[in-house]
DRENPA-3360 file (N, C-alpha, C; in nm, 2 decimals, always signed):
BEGIN
1 = MRIARVLS = -4.78/-0.86/+6.38/-4.84/-0.76/+6.28/-4.75/-0.64/+6.27 ~ -4.70/-0.59/+6.38/-4.62/-0.47/+6.38/-4.49/-0.50/+6.30 ~ -4.43/-0.62/+6.32/-4.30/-0.65/+6.25/-4.33/-0.66/+6.10 ~ -4.44/-0.72/+6.07/-4.48/-0.74/+5.92/-4.50/-0.60/+5.86 ~ -4.56/-0.51/+5.93/-4.58/-0.38/+5.88/-4.45/-0.30/+5.85 ~ -4.36/-0.32/+5.95/-4.23/-0.25/+5.93/-4.15/-0.31/+5.81 ~ -4.16/-0.44/+5.80/-4.09/-0.51/+5.68/-4.15/-0.46/+5.55 ~ -4.29/-0.44/+5.55/-4.36/-0.40/+5.43/-4.31/-0.26/+5.39;
9 = LMSIGAAM = -4.30/-0.17/+5.49/-4.26/-0.03/+5.46/-4.12/-0.03/+5.41 ~ -4.03/-0.12/+5.47/-3.89/-0.12/+5.42/-3.89/-0.17/+5.28 ~ -3.97/-0.26/+5.24/-3.97/-0.31/+5.10/-4.02/-0.20/+5.01 ~ -4.12/-0.12/+5.05/-4.17/-0.01/+4.96/-4.06/+0.09/+4.94 ~ -3.99/+0.12/+5.05/-3.88/+0.22/+5.05/-3.77/+0.18/+4.96 ~ -3.73/+0.05/+4.96/-3.63/+0.00/+4.88/-3.67/+0.00/+4.73 ~ -3.79/-0.02/+4.71/-3.84/-0.02/+4.57/-3.84/+0.12/+4.51 ~ -3.87/+0.22/+4.60/-3.87/+0.36/+4.55/-3.73/+0.40/+4.52;
17 = LSAPRAEA = -3.63/+0.36/+4.60/-3.49/+0.40/+4.58/-3.44/+0.34/+4.45 ~ -3.48/+0.21/+4.43/-3.43/+0.14/+4.31/-3.50/+0.18/+4.18 ~ -3.62/+0.25/+4.19/-3.69/+0.29/+4.07/-3.62/+0.40/+4.00 ~ -3.62/+0.40/+3.86/-3.55/+0.51/+3.79/-3.63/+0.64/+3.81 ~ -3.55/+0.75/+3.82/-3.61/+0.88/+3.83/-3.65/+0.94/+3.70 ~ -3.78/+0.94/+3.67/-3.83/+0.98/+3.54/-3.80/+1.13/+3.51 ~ -3.79/+1.21/+3.62/-3.78/+1.35/+3.59/-3.63/+1.39/+3.57 ~ -3.53/+1.30/+3.59/-3.39/+1.34/+3.57/-3.36/+1.37/+3.42;
25 = QETRDVQI = -3.29/+1.48/+3.40/-3.25/+1.52/+3.27/-3.13/+1.45/+3.22 ~ -3.12/+1.42/+3.09/-3.01/+1.35/+3.03/-2.91/+1.46/+2.98 ~ -2.79/+1.42/+2.97/-2.69/+1.51/+2.91/-2.63/+1.44/+2.78 ~ -2.58/+1.52/+2.69/-2.52/+1.47/+2.57/-2.42/+1.57/+2.52 ~ -2.33/+1.52/+2.43/-2.23/+1.61/+2.36/-2.31/+1.67/+2.25 ~ -2.30/+1.80/+2.24/-2.37/+1.88/+2.13/-2.28/+1.95/+2.04 ~ -2.31/+1.94/+1.91/-2.23/+2.02/+1.81/-2.32/+2.12/+1.75 ~ -2.27/+2.24/+1.73/-2.34/+2.35/+1.67/-2.26/+2.40/+1.56;
33 = RLRRAGDT = -2.32/+2.42/+1.44/-2.25/+2.47/+1.32/-2.30/+2.61/+1.29 ~ -2.21/+2.70/+1.26/-2.25/+2.84/+1.23/-2.21/+2.86/+1.08 ~ -2.31/+2.92/+1.01/-2.28/+2.95/+0.87/-2.34/+3.09/+0.84 ~ -2.29/+3.15/+0.72/-2.34/+3.28/+0.68/-2.49/+3.26/+0.64 ~ -2.57/+3.36/+0.67/-2.72/+3.35/+0.64/-2.74/+3.34/+0.49 ~ -2.82/+3.25/+0.45/-2.86/+3.23/+0.31/-2.75/+3.17/+0.23 ~ -2.65/+3.11/+0.29/-2.53/+3.05/+0.22/-2.48/+2.93/+0.29 ~ -2.39/+2.86/+0.23/-2.33/+2.74/+0.30/-2.19/+2.77/+0.36;
41 = VSIRGATV = -2.15/+2.90/+0.35/-2.02/+2.93/+0.40/-2.01/+2.92/+0.55 ~ -1.91/+2.84/+0.60/-1.89/+2.82/+0.74/-1.82/+2.94/+0.80 ~ -1.86/+2.96/+0.93/-1.80/+3.08/+1.00/-1.69/+3.03/+1.10 ~ -1.57/+3.05/+1.07/-1.46/+3.00/+1.15/-1.42/+3.11/+1.25 ~ -1.38/+3.06/+1.37/-1.32/+3.15/+1.47/-1.43/+3.23/+1.55 ~ -1.55/+3.19/+1.54/-1.66/+3.26/+1.61/-1.65/+3.22/+1.76 ~ -1.67/+3.31/+1.85/-1.67/+3.29/+1.99/-1.81/+3.26/+2.04 ~ -1.83/+3.14/+2.11/-1.96/+3.09/+2.14/-1.97/+3.08/+2.30;
49 = TIDHTIEA = -2.08/+3.14/+2.35/-2.11/+3.12/+2.49/-2.25/+3.07/+2.51 ~ -2.27/+2.97/+2.60/-2.40/+2.90/+2.62/-2.45/+2.94/+2.76 ~ -2.58/+2.98/+2.76/-2.64/+3.01/+2.89/-2.57/+3.12/+2.98 ~ -2.50/+3.21/+2.91/-2.43/+3.32/+2.97/-2.30/+3.28/+3.05 ~ -2.29/+3.15/+3.08/-2.18/+3.11/+3.17/-2.08/+3.00/+3.11 ~ -2.13/+2.93/+3.01/-2.05/+2.82/+2.95/-1.98/+2.87/+2.83 ~ -1.84/+2.89/+2.84/-1.76/+2.94/+2.73/-1.72/+2.82/+2.65 ~ -1.79/+2.80/+2.54/-1.78/+2.68/+2.45/-1.65/+2.69/+2.37;
57 = GTTDTAGI = -1.59/+2.81/+2.35/-1.47/+2.82/+2.27/-1.51/+2.88/+2.14 ~ -1.42/+2.85/+2.04/-1.44/+2.91/+1.90/-1.47/+2.80/+1.80 ~ -1.54/+2.83/+1.69/-1.57/+2.74/+1.59/-1.45/+2.70/+1.51 ~ -1.44/+2.57/+1.46/-1.33/+2.53/+1.38/-1.35/+2.56/+1.24 ~ -1.26/+2.50/+1.15/-1.26/+2.54/+1.01/-1.40/+2.50/+0.94 ~ -1.47/+2.41/+1.00/-1.60/+2.37/+0.94/-1.71/+2.45/+1.01 ~ -1.68/+2.55/+1.09/-1.78/+2.63/+1.16/-1.85/+2.56/+1.27 ~ -1.78/+2.46/+1.33/-1.85/+2.38/+1.43/-1.78/+2.40/+1.57;
65 = VRIPDLLD = -1.86/+2.41/+1.67/-1.81/+2.42/+1.81/-1.88/+2.30/+1.88 ~ -1.81/+2.24/+1.97/-1.86/+2.12/+2.05/-1.87/+2.16/+2.19 ~ -1.99/+2.12/+2.25/-2.02/+2.14/+2.39/-2.04/+2.01/+2.46 ~ -1.95/+1.96/+2.54/-1.97/+1.83/+2.60/-2.07/+1.83/+2.72 ~ -2.14/+1.72/+2.74/-2.23/+1.70/+2.86/-2.33/+1.82/+2.88 ~ -2.40/+1.86/+2.78/-2.49/+1.96/+2.79/-2.63/+1.90/+2.82 ~ -2.70/+1.96/+2.92/-2.83/+1.91/+2.96/-2.93/+1.92/+2.84 ~ -3.01/+1.82/+2.82/-3.12/+1.83/+2.73/-3.22/+1.94/+2.77;
73 = GGHIIEVV = -3.27/+2.00/+2.67/-3.37/+2.11/+2.69/-3.34/+2.24/+2.62 ~ -3.39/+2.35/+2.67/-3.37/+2.48/+2.61/-3.25/+2.55/+2.66 ~ -3.18/+2.62/+2.57/-3.05/+2.69/+2.61/-3.05/+2.82/+2.53 ~ -2.96/+2.91/+2.58/-2.94/+3.04/+2.52/-2.80/+3.04/+2.46 ~ -2.78/+3.09/+2.34/-2.65/+3.09/+2.27/-2.62/+3.24/+2.24 ~ -2.49/+3.28/+2.26/-2.44/+3.41/+2.22/-2.32/+3.39/+2.13 ~ -2.32/+3.45/+2.02/-2.21/+3.44/+1.93/-2.15/+3.57/+1.89 ~ -2.02/+3.58/+1.89/-1.95/+3.70/+1.84/-1.85/+3.65/+1.73;
81 = ARGYQAYF = -1.86/+3.71/+1.61/-1.78/+3.67/+1.50/-1.74/+3.80/+1.42 ~ -1.62/+3.82/+1.39/-1.58/+3.94/+1.31/-1.64/+3.94/+1.17 ~ -1.70/+4.05/+1.14/-1.77/+4.06/+1.01/-1.91/+4.02/+1.01 ~ -1.96/+3.98/+1.13/-2.10/+3.94/+1.14/-2.17/+4.01/+1.26 ~ -2.30/+4.03/+1.24/-2.38/+4.09/+1.35/-2.38/+3.99/+1.47 ~ -2.37/+4.05/+1.59/-2.37/+3.97/+1.71/-2.50/+3.89/+1.72 ~ -2.49/+3.76/+1.76/-2.60/+3.67/+1.75/-2.64/+3.63/+1.90 ~ -2.77/+3.63/+1.92/-2.83/+3.60/+2.05/-2.96/+3.53/+2.03;
89 = DNFNTGAS = -2.98/+3.40/+2.07/-3.10/+3.33/+2.04/-3.11/+3.21/+2.13 ~ -3.23/+3.14/+2.12/-3.25/+3.01/+2.19/-3.23/+2.89/+2.10 ~ -3.20/+2.78/+2.16/-3.20/+2.65/+2.08/-3.23/+2.54/+2.18 ~ -3.27/+2.42/+2.12/-3.30/+2.31/+2.20/-3.21/+2.19/+2.17 ~ -3.19/+2.11/+2.28/-3.11/+1.99/+2.26/-3.19/+1.87/+2.31 ~ -3.16/+1.75/+2.26/-3.23/+1.63/+2.30/-3.21/+1.52/+2.20 ~ -3.26/+1.40/+2.24/-3.24/+1.28/+2.15/-3.30/+1.30/+2.01 ~ -3.40/+1.38/+2.00/-3.47/+1.39/+1.87/-3.41/+1.51/+1.79;
97 = VQQPIQLE = -3.32/+1.58/+1.84/-3.27/+1.70/+1.77/-3.15/+1.66/+1.69 ~ -3.15/+1.68/+1.56/-3.05/+1.64/+1.47/-2.92/+1.73/+1.49 ~ -2.81/+1.67/+1.48/-2.68/+1.74/+1.50/-2.60/+1.73/+1.37 ~ -2.51/+1.83/+1.34/-2.49/+1.95/+1.42/-2.61/+2.04/+1.41 ~ -2.64/+2.12/+1.51/-2.75/+2.22/+1.51/-2.70/+2.33/+1.42 ~ -2.78/+2.37/+1.32/-2.74/+2.47/+1.22/-2.80/+2.60/+1.26 ~ -2.71/+2.70/+1.27/-2.75/+2.84/+1.30/-2.68/+2.93/+1.20 ~ -2.76/+3.04/+1.16/-2.71/+3.13/+1.06/-2.68/+3.27/+1.12;
105 = LLPIAASD = -2.57/+3.33/+1.08/-2.54/+3.47/+1.12/-2.55/+3.56/+1.01 ~ -2.59/+3.69/+1.04/-2.60/+3.79/+0.93/-2.47/+3.86/+0.92 ~ -2.42/+3.88/+0.80/-2.29/+3.95/+0.78/-2.32/+4.10/+0.80 ~ -2.22/+4.18/+0.84/-2.23/+4.32/+0.85/-2.22/+4.38/+0.71 ~ -2.32/+4.46/+0.67/-2.32/+4.51/+0.53/-2.20/+4.61/+0.51 ~ -2.15/+4.62/+0.39/-2.04/+4.71/+0.37/-2.07/+4.86/+0.41 ~ -2.20/+4.89/+0.39/-2.24/+5.03/+0.42/-2.23/+5.06/+0.57 ~ -2.23/+4.95/+0.65/-2.22/+4.97/+0.80/-2.08/+5.01/+0.84;
113 = TAKAKGQK = -1.99/+4.98/+0.76/-1.85/+5.01/+0.79/-1.79/+5.12/+0.71 ~ -1.87/+5.19/+0.63/-1.83/+5.30/+0.55/-1.77/+5.41/+0.64 ~ -1.69/+5.50/+0.57/-1.63/+5.61/+0.65/-1.74/+5.69/+0.71 ~ -1.73/+5.73/+0.83/-1.83/+5.80/+0.90/-1.84/+5.95/+0.85 ~ -1.96/+6.00/+0.86/-1.99/+6.14/+0.83/-2.03/+6.20/+0.96 ~ -1.99/+6.33/+0.98/-2.03/+6.39/+1.10/-1.97/+6.53/+1.11 ~ -1.99/+6.60/+1.23/-1.94/+6.73/+1.25/-1.81/+6.73/+1.32 ~ -1.71/+6.81/+1.26/-1.58/+6.81/+1.32/-1.58/+6.87/+1.46;
121 = TALSFAGF = -1.50/+6.81/+1.55/-1.48/+6.86/+1.68/-1.33/+6.90/+1.70 ~ -1.30/+6.96/+1.81/-1.16/+6.99/+1.85/-1.09/+6.88/+1.91 ~ -1.15/+6.77/+1.93/-1.09/+6.65/+1.99/-0.99/+6.59/+1.89 ~ -0.88/+6.54/+1.95/-0.78/+6.47/+1.86/-0.72/+6.36/+1.94 ~ -0.66/+6.26/+1.87/-0.60/+6.15/+1.94/-0.48/+6.19/+2.02 ~ -0.42/+6.30/+1.97/-0.30/+6.35/+2.04/-0.32/+6.39/+2.19 ~ -0.45/+6.42/+2.22/-0.48/+6.46/+2.35/-0.54/+6.34/+2.44 ~ -0.53/+6.22/+2.38/-0.58/+6.10/+2.45/-0.52/+6.08/+2.59;
129 = NARLAERQ = -0.39/+6.08/+2.59/-0.32/+6.05/+2.72/-0.34/+6.16/+2.82 ~ -0.35/+6.29/+2.78/-0.38/+6.40/+2.87/-0.52/+6.38/+2.93 ~ -0.62/+6.34/+2.85/-0.75/+6.32/+2.90/-0.75/+6.20/+2.99 ~ -0.68/+6.10/+2.96/-0.66/+5.98/+3.04/-0.61/+6.01/+3.18 ~ -0.51/+6.10/+3.18/-0.45/+6.14/+3.31/-0.55/+6.22/+3.40 ~ -0.65/+6.28/+3.34/-0.75/+6.35/+3.42/-0.85/+6.26/+3.49 ~ -0.86/+6.13/+3.45/-0.94/+6.03/+3.51/-1.09/+6.08/+3.52 ~ -1.14/+6.14/+3.42/-1.28/+6.18/+3.42/-1.37/+6.08/+3.35;
137 = GKFFTRAQ = -1.32/+5.98/+3.30/-1.40/+5.88/+3.23/-1.34/+5.74/+3.24 ~ -1.39/+5.65/+3.16/-1.33/+5.51/+3.15/-1.26/+5.50/+3.01 ~ -1.13/+5.47/+3.02/-1.05/+5.46/+2.90/-1.00/+5.32/+2.87 ~ -0.99/+5.29/+2.74/-0.93/+5.16/+2.69/-0.82/+5.20/+2.60 ~ -0.70/+5.14/+2.63/-0.58/+5.17/+2.55/-0.58/+5.06/+2.44 ~ -0.48/+5.07/+2.35/-0.47/+4.98/+2.24/-0.44/+4.84/+2.29 ~ -0.35/+4.83/+2.40/-0.32/+4.70/+2.45/-0.44/+4.63/+2.51 ~ -0.53/+4.71/+2.57/-0.65/+4.65/+2.63/-0.75/+4.61/+2.52;
145 = LDAASGRP = -0.75/+4.68/+2.41/-0.84/+4.65/+2.30/-0.78/+4.53/+2.22 ~ -0.65/+4.51/+2.22/-0.59/+4.39/+2.16/-0.63/+4.27/+2.24 ~ -0.63/+4.28/+2.37/-0.67/+4.17/+2.46/-0.82/+4.14/+2.44 ~ -0.90/+4.24/+2.40/-1.04/+4.21/+2.39/-1.08/+4.18/+2.24 ~ -0.99/+4.14/+2.16/-1.01/+4.11/+2.02/-1.13/+4.02/+2.00 ~ -1.22/+4.05/+1.91/-1.33/+3.96/+1.88/-1.46/+4.01/+1.96 ~ -1.45/+4.10/+2.05/-1.56/+4.14/+2.13/-1.62/+4.27/+2.07 ~ -1.75/+4.27/+2.05/-1.82/+4.39/+2.01/-1.82/+4.50/+2.12;
153 = LANLLKTD = -1.83/+4.62/+2.09/-1.82/+4.73/+2.19/-1.94/+4.72/+2.29 ~ -2.05/+4.68/+2.24/-2.17/+4.67/+2.34/-2.13/+4.58/+2.46 ~ -2.07/+4.46/+2.43/-2.03/+4.37/+2.53/-1.91/+4.43/+2.61 ~ -1.81/+4.48/+2.55/-1.70/+4.54/+2.62/-1.73/+4.65/+2.71 ~ -1.81/+4.74/+2.66/-1.84/+4.86/+2.75/-1.94/+4.82/+2.86 ~ -2.03/+4.73/+2.83/-2.13/+4.69/+2.94/-2.06/+4.61/+3.05 ~ -1.98/+4.51/+3.00/-1.91/+4.42/+3.10/-1.80/+4.48/+3.17 ~ -1.71/+4.56/+3.10/-1.59/+4.61/+3.16/-1.59/+4.75/+3.21;
161 = AGAFIVSG = -1.70/+4.82/+3.17/-1.70/+4.96/+3.21/-1.84/+5.00/+3.27 ~ -1.93/+4.90/+3.28/-2.06/+4.93/+3.34/-2.15/+5.02/+3.26 ~ -2.13/+5.03/+3.13/-2.20/+5.12/+3.05/-2.35/+5.08/+3.04 ~ -2.44/+5.17/+3.01/-2.58/+5.14/+3.00/-2.62/+5.13/+2.85 ~ -2.64/+5.00/+2.81/-2.67/+4.97/+2.67/-2.82/+4.94/+2.66 ~ -2.88/+5.01/+2.56/-3.03/+4.99/+2.54/-3.05/+4.93/+2.40 ~ -3.16/+4.87/+2.39/-3.19/+4.80/+2.26/-3.27/+4.90/+2.17 ~ -3.22/+4.91/+2.04/-3.28/+4.99/+1.94/-3.40/+4.93/+1.88;
169 = PHGESELA = -3.47/+5.00/+1.79/-3.60/+4.94/+1.73/-3.58/+4.81/+1.66 ~ -3.46/+4.79/+1.61/-3.43/+4.66/+1.53/-3.33/+4.58/+1.60 ~ -3.32/+4.59/+1.73/-3.23/+4.51/+1.81/-3.09/+4.56/+1.82 ~ -3.07/+4.68/+1.78/-2.93/+4.74/+1.79/-2.90/+4.76/+1.93 ~ -2.77/+4.77/+1.96/-2.71/+4.79/+2.09/-2.66/+4.94/+2.09 ~ -2.72/+5.02/+2.17/-2.69/+5.17/+2.17/-2.66/+5.22/+2.31 ~ -2.57/+5.31/+2.32/-2.52/+5.37/+2.44/-2.61/+5.48/+2.49 ~ -2.66/+5.48/+2.61/-2.75/+5.58/+2.67/-2.70/+5.62/+2.81;
177 = LRSASSAS = -2.76/+5.73/+2.86/-2.74/+5.77/+3.00/-2.83/+5.68/+3.09 ~ -2.76/+5.63/+3.19/-2.84/+5.55/+3.29/-2.93/+5.64/+3.37 ~ -3.06/+5.63/+3.35/-3.15/+5.72/+3.43/-3.28/+5.65/+3.44 ~ -3.37/+5.72/+3.51/-3.51/+5.66/+3.53/-3.60/+5.69/+3.42 ~ -3.55/+5.75/+3.31/-3.63/+5.79/+3.20/-3.70/+5.67/+3.13 ~ -3.80/+5.69/+3.05/-3.87/+5.58/+2.99/-3.78/+5.51/+2.89 ~ -3.79/+5.37/+2.90/-3.70/+5.29/+2.81/-3.74/+5.32/+2.66 ~ -3.86/+5.37/+2.63/-3.90/+5.39/+2.50/-3.84/+5.52/+2.44;
185 = SPCYAAVV = -3.78/+5.61/+2.53/-3.72/+5.73/+2.49/-3.59/+5.76/+2.57 ~ -3.49/+5.67/+2.55/-3.37/+5.68/+2.62/-3.29/+5.81/+2.58 ~ -3.20/+5.85/+2.67/-3.12/+5.97/+2.65/-2.99/+5.92/+2.59 ~ -2.97/+5.92/+2.46/-2.85/+5.86/+2.39/-2.73/+5.95/+2.41 ~ -2.62/+5.88/+2.43/-2.49/+5.95/+2.44/-2.44/+6.00/+2.31 ~ -2.36/+6.11/+2.31/-2.30/+6.16/+2.19/-2.18/+6.06/+2.16 ~ -2.16/+6.05/+2.03/-2.05/+5.95/+1.98/-1.96/+6.03/+1.88 ~ -1.83/+6.02/+1.91/-1.73/+6.08/+1.83/-1.64/+5.98/+1.77;
193 = QDGLRIYP = -1.62/+5.98/+1.64/-1.53/+5.88/+1.58/-1.42/+5.96/+1.50 ~ -1.29/+5.94/+1.55/-1.18/+6.01/+1.48/-1.20/+6.16/+1.47 ~ -1.25/+6.22/+1.58/-1.27/+6.36/+1.58/-1.40/+6.42/+1.52 ~ -1.48/+6.33/+1.46/-1.60/+6.37/+1.40/-1.72/+6.33/+1.49 ~ -1.81/+6.42/+1.52/-1.92/+6.38/+1.60/-2.03/+6.32/+1.51 ~ -2.04/+6.19/+1.52/-2.13/+6.11/+1.43/-2.27/+6.10/+1.48 ~ -2.28/+6.13/+1.61/-2.41/+6.14/+1.68/-2.40/+6.23/+1.80 ~ -2.50/+6.32/+1.82/-2.61/+6.35/+1.73/-2.56/+6.43/+1.60;
201 = YPGANPPD = -2.62/+6.40/+1.49/-2.58/+6.46/+1.36/-2.71/+6.44/+1.28 ~ -2.74/+6.54/+1.19/-2.86/+6.54/+1.11/-2.87/+6.41/+1.03 ~ -2.99/+6.34/+1.05/-3.02/+6.22/+0.98/-2.95/+6.09/+1.04 ~ -2.87/+6.11/+1.14/-2.80/+5.99/+1.20/-2.87/+5.93/+1.32 ~ -2.86/+5.80/+1.33/-2.91/+5.73/+1.45/-2.79/+5.69/+1.54 ~ -2.81/+5.66/+1.66/-2.70/+5.62/+1.75/-2.64/+5.49/+1.69 ~ -2.50/+5.48/+1.68/-2.44/+5.37/+1.62/-2.47/+5.24/+1.69 ~ -2.48/+5.13/+1.62/-2.50/+5.00/+1.67/-2.37/+4.95/+1.72;
209 = LDKIFAEA = -2.35/+4.94/+1.85/-2.22/+4.90/+1.91/-2.19/+4.75/+1.89 ~ -2.29/+4.67/+1.84/-2.26/+4.53/+1.81/-2.18/+4.52/+1.68 ~ -2.18/+4.63/+1.60/-2.11/+4.62/+1.47/-1.97/+4.68/+1.47 ~ -1.93/+4.72/+1.59/-1.79/+4.78/+1.61/-1.71/+4.69/+1.70 ~ -1.60/+4.64/+1.65/-1.52/+4.54/+1.73/-1.39/+4.61/+1.79 ~ -1.35/+4.55/+1.90/-1.24/+4.61/+1.98/-1.11/+4.62/+1.89 ~ -1.09/+4.52/+1.81/-0.96/+4.52/+1.74/-0.95/+4.62/+1.63 ~ -1.07/+4.68/+1.60/-1.07/+4.79/+1.49/-1.03/+4.93/+1.55;
217 = LTGIELYP = -1.01/+4.93/+1.68/-0.99/+5.06/+1.75/-0.85/+5.07/+1.81 ~ -0.80/+5.19/+1.83/-0.67/+5.21/+1.90/-0.69/+5.28/+2.03 ~ -0.81/+5.33/+2.06/-0.84/+5.39/+2.19/-0.99/+5.42/+2.20 ~ -1.04/+5.41/+2.32/-1.18/+5.44/+2.36/-1.18/+5.53/+2.48 ~ -1.27/+5.63/+2.47/-1.30/+5.72/+2.59/-1.45/+5.72/+2.62 ~ -1.48/+5.67/+2.73/-1.62/+5.66/+2.77/-1.65/+5.76/+2.89 ~ -1.74/+5.85/+2.86/-1.78/+5.95/+2.96/-1.93/+5.93/+3.00 ~ -1.96/+5.85/+3.11/-2.09/+5.81/+3.13/-2.18/+5.92/+3.19;
225 = RPATVPAE = -2.12/+6.03/+3.24/-2.20/+6.13/+3.31/-2.17/+6.27/+3.24 ~ -2.27/+6.35/+3.22/-2.25/+6.48/+3.15/-2.14/+6.56/+3.22 ~ -2.13/+6.55/+3.35/-2.03/+6.64/+3.42/-1.88/+6.60/+3.38 ~ -1.86/+6.48/+3.33/-1.73/+6.43/+3.29/-1.69/+6.45/+3.15 ~ -1.79/+6.49/+3.07/-1.77/+6.50/+2.92/-1.67/+6.62/+2.89 ~ -1.57/+6.60/+2.80/-1.48/+6.70/+2.77/-1.55/+6.83/+2.72 ~ -1.49/+6.95/+2.75/-1.55/+7.08/+2.71/-1.59/+7.08/+2.57 ~ -1.51/+7.02/+2.48/-1.54/+7.02/+2.34/-1.67/+6.96/+2.30;
233 = LREAGKCG = -1.73/+6.88/+2.39/-1.85/+6.81/+2.37/-1.97/+6.84/+2.46 ~ -1.95/+6.94/+2.55/-2.04/+6.97/+2.65/-2.18/+7.00/+2.60 ~ -2.20/+7.07/+2.49/-2.33/+7.10/+2.43/-2.40/+6.97/+2.38 ~ -2.32/+6.89/+2.32/-2.38/+6.77/+2.26/-2.39/+6.65/+2.35 ~ -2.30/+6.66/+2.46/-2.29/+6.54/+2.55/-2.37/+6.55/+2.68 ~ -2.50/+6.59/+2.66/-2.58/+6.61/+2.78/-2.63/+6.47/+2.83 ~ -2.60/+6.37/+2.76/-2.63/+6.23/+2.80/-2.51/+6.14/+2.81 ~ -2.39/+6.21/+2.83/-2.27/+6.14/+2.83/-2.21/+6.13/+2.69;
241 = ALVLWTR = -2.09/+6.07/+2.67/-2.03/+6.07/+2.54/-1.94/+5.95/+2.53 ~ -1.92/+5.90/+2.40/-1.83/+5.79/+2.37/-1.74/+5.84/+2.26 ~ -1.61/+5.84/+2.28/-1.51/+5.88/+2.18/-1.43/+5.76/+2.13 ~ -1.43/+5.74/+2.00/-1.37/+5.62/+1.94/-1.25/+5.67/+1.85 ~ -1.14/+5.60/+1.86/-1.03/+5.62/+1.77/-0.99/+5.50/+1.69 ~ -1.01/+5.50/+1.56/-0.99/+5.38/+1.48/-0.84/+5.36/+1.44 ~ -0.81/+5.24/+1.39/-0.67/+5.21/+1.35/-0.65/+5.25/+1.21;
% end
């Protein structure tokens, strides 16, 4: 009886090992196509990241990027494309999902890239290297910005400089002072563009850093703490400051 019982348990164990695992996820090659919102225009050269860690590469001439062996189920996609608003959303993959998966990006309106209005400051690009030598903030030179081509400032400043980026009322990415203050009323940093203080300025909102790309600039000065802000901005820079120099 004892031997028979052992043999029976062995048979059950073998059956369990040979049975297919129903809970195992399948993988498949996935194609994603990006196009302009409300149009059929394909977006070429967009940089795509999946689940924050999978660098899928850039879209081809048809606006398609291919991700091999992606697990079925839900995923997060991040897209950066020049001339378009940064894209961040969820998508699903699986046997029943038609490919290529179609996603739409919103173009940046011409008004968003119009010449800035603001209050003139005493800051000039001629003093960039002198301020850089003082090491009071985080600086990006033209060579560094060339290397970061295609990246919006929100991503660049947060990832490479540890900047505190908060979400605006419509999903904008805005620079603020890192503090324990309420997220609903952040302390926004002053922003200067080509010597003009564009924020704070009457009627102006903090600029959306998802709409400014590294390759459009020749220099960046980030002063994350009020104590490091240049004297020319001390009054306006009580929450830090960001100084941008365009090409």
